[in-house]
C-alpha positions as CSV (number, residue, x, y, z in Angstrom):
1,M,92.3,111.3,93.6
2,A,93.0,108.9,90.7
3,T,94.5,111.7,88.7
4,S,97.0,112.4,91.5
5,V,97.8,108.7,91.9
6,T,98.3,108.4,88.1
7,G,100.5,111.5,88.1
8,V,102.7,110.3,90.9
9,M,103.0,106.9,89.3
10,A,103.8,108.3,85.9
11,S,106.5,110.6,87.3
12,N,108.1,107.6,89.1
13,I,108.0,105.5,85.9
14,M,109.6,108.3,83.9
15,G,112.5,108.6,86.4
16,Q,111.4,111.2,88.9
17,P,110.8,109.2,92.1
18,L,110.4,112.1,94.5
19,A,107.0,113.1,93.1
20,G,103.8,114.0,94.9
21,A,101.2,116.6,95.3
22,D,100.2,119.8,97.1
23,I,97.8,118.3,99.6
24,C,94.3,120.0,99.3
25,G,95.4,121.6,96.0
26,Y,97.2,124.8,95.4
27,E,94.6,127.0,93.6
28,G,91.0,127.3,94.8
29,D,89.4,126.4,98.0
30,A,89.3,122.9,99.4
31,D,86.7,121.7,101.9
32,Q,87.3,119.3,104.8
33,D,86.2,116.2,102.9
34,L,88.6,116.8,100.1
35,C,91.5,117.6,102.4
36,T,91.1,114.6,104.7
37,R,90.9,112.3,101.7
38,W,93.9,113.9,100.1
39,Y,95.9,113.7,103.3
40,T,95.0,110.0,103.6
41,I,96.3,109.1,100.1
42,G,99.2,111.7,100.4
43,A,100.6,109.8,103.3
44,F,101.7,107.2,100.8
45,Y,103.1,109.6,98.2
46,P,106.9,109.8,98.1
47,F,106.5,113.6,98.4
48,S,103.5,115.6,99.8
49,R,102.9,118.9,101.5
50,N,100.0,121.1,102.4
51,H,100.6,124.2,100.3
52,N,98.2,126.7,98.7
53,S,98.1,130.2,97.2
54,I,97.6,133.3,99.3
55,K,94.2,133.9,97.6
56,S,92.8,130.5,98.8
57,T,91.1,129.9,102.1
58,A,93.1,128.4,104.9
59,Q,93.6,124.7,104.8
60,E,95.8,124.0,107.8
61,P,94.8,120.7,109.6
62,Y,93.5,122.5,112.7
63,M,90.9,124.2,110.5
64,F,89.1,120.9,110.0
65,D,87.7,120.1,113.5
66,A,84.2,119.1,112.4
67,I,83.0,115.5,112.4
68,Q,83.9,113.9,109.0
69,P,80.7,112.9,107.2
70,N,80.1,109.5,105.6
71,Y,82.3,107.6,108.1
72,I,80.9,104.7,110.1
73,V,83.0,105.8,113.2
74,K,82.8,109.5,113.8
75,Y,86.2,111.2,113.5
76,T,87.0,114.9,113.0
77,G,88.9,115.9,110.0
78,L,91.8,116.8,112.2
79,E,91.9,113.3,113.7
80,I,92.0,111.7,110.2
81,I,94.7,114.2,109.1
82,R,96.7,113.4,112.3
83,W,96.4,109.7,111.5
84,A,97.7,110.3,108.0
85,M,100.6,112.4,109.1
86,N,101.6,109.8,111.7
87,M,101.4,107.1,109.0
88,K,103.7,109.1,106.7
89,M,106.2,109.6,109.5
90,S,106.1,105.9,110.5
91,L,107.1,105.0,106.9
92,I,109.8,107.7,106.4
93,R,112.7,105.3,106.9
94,Y,111.2,102.9,104.4
95,Y,110.7,105.7,101.9
96,Y,114.3,107.0,102.4
97,T,115.7,103.5,101.9
98,G,113.6,102.8,98.9
99,L,114.3,106.1,97.2
100,S,118.0,105.7,97.9
101,E,117.9,102.3,96.2
102,V,116.1,103.8,93.2
103,Q,118.7,106.5,93.0
104,R,121.5,104.0,93.0
105,N,120.0,101.2,90.9
106,G,117.3,102.9,88.8
107,G,113.7,101.8,88.7
108,A,110.6,103.3,90.3
109,F,109.5,103.6,93.9
110,Y,105.7,104.3,93.5
111,K,104.8,101.9,90.8
112,P,102.0,99.6,89.5
113,L,101.8,96.1,91.0
114,F,102.8,94.4,87.8
115,F,106.3,96.0,88.1
116,E,107.0,93.6,91.0
117,F,104.8,90.7,89.8
118,P,104.9,90.6,86.0
119,D,103.9,86.9,85.8
120,D,100.7,87.4,87.8
121,P,97.8,88.1,85.4
122,D,95.8,89.7,88.3
123,A,98.5,92.3,88.8
124,Y,97.4,94.0,85.6
125,H,93.9,94.7,86.9
126,H,93.1,98.1,88.5
127,Q,96.6,99.5,88.1
128,V,95.8,102.8,89.8
129,R,94.3,101.1,92.8
130,N,97.1,98.6,93.4
131,V,100.3,100.4,93.9
132,M,103.7,99.1,95.1
133,L,105.8,101.3,97.4
134,G,109.2,99.9,96.8
135,S,109.4,96.2,96.6
136,S,107.8,95.3,100.0
137,L,104.7,97.4,100.6
138,K,101.5,97.2,98.6
139,L,98.9,100.0,98.8
140,G,95.3,99.1,98.0
141,I,93.2,102.2,97.2
142,I,89.5,101.7,97.6
143,P,87.4,104.2,95.6
144,D,84.1,105.7,97.0
């Protein structure tokens, strides 16, 4: 996931704010664990979609109805994906407003923490795990 986060952040910094990923990947087969994790982080990308090649196995959310392993509370993959999709939709107005401001004034929407807090020395630690969405929402990514 760090590669996807880095790619989205780099695209934003270089002036392409509407950047994201094909959730679950485009080529190859993705299992339930990968897709649910990707949906969870993809909920916070400026752009994300579930999209794959015709040669890959199906990866629609309803395909992942098994209990997700390694979670304390037992949820199905579909329940986790549904949560992520609801989170994305609940933030859509914030995204549209933030991306509109970036379009008018320049800057980045999905950016490292130190872009907003350059005087805070702690903002420079763990740049890929501490992401700002616009100027008001901080995303903390916890690795496995």
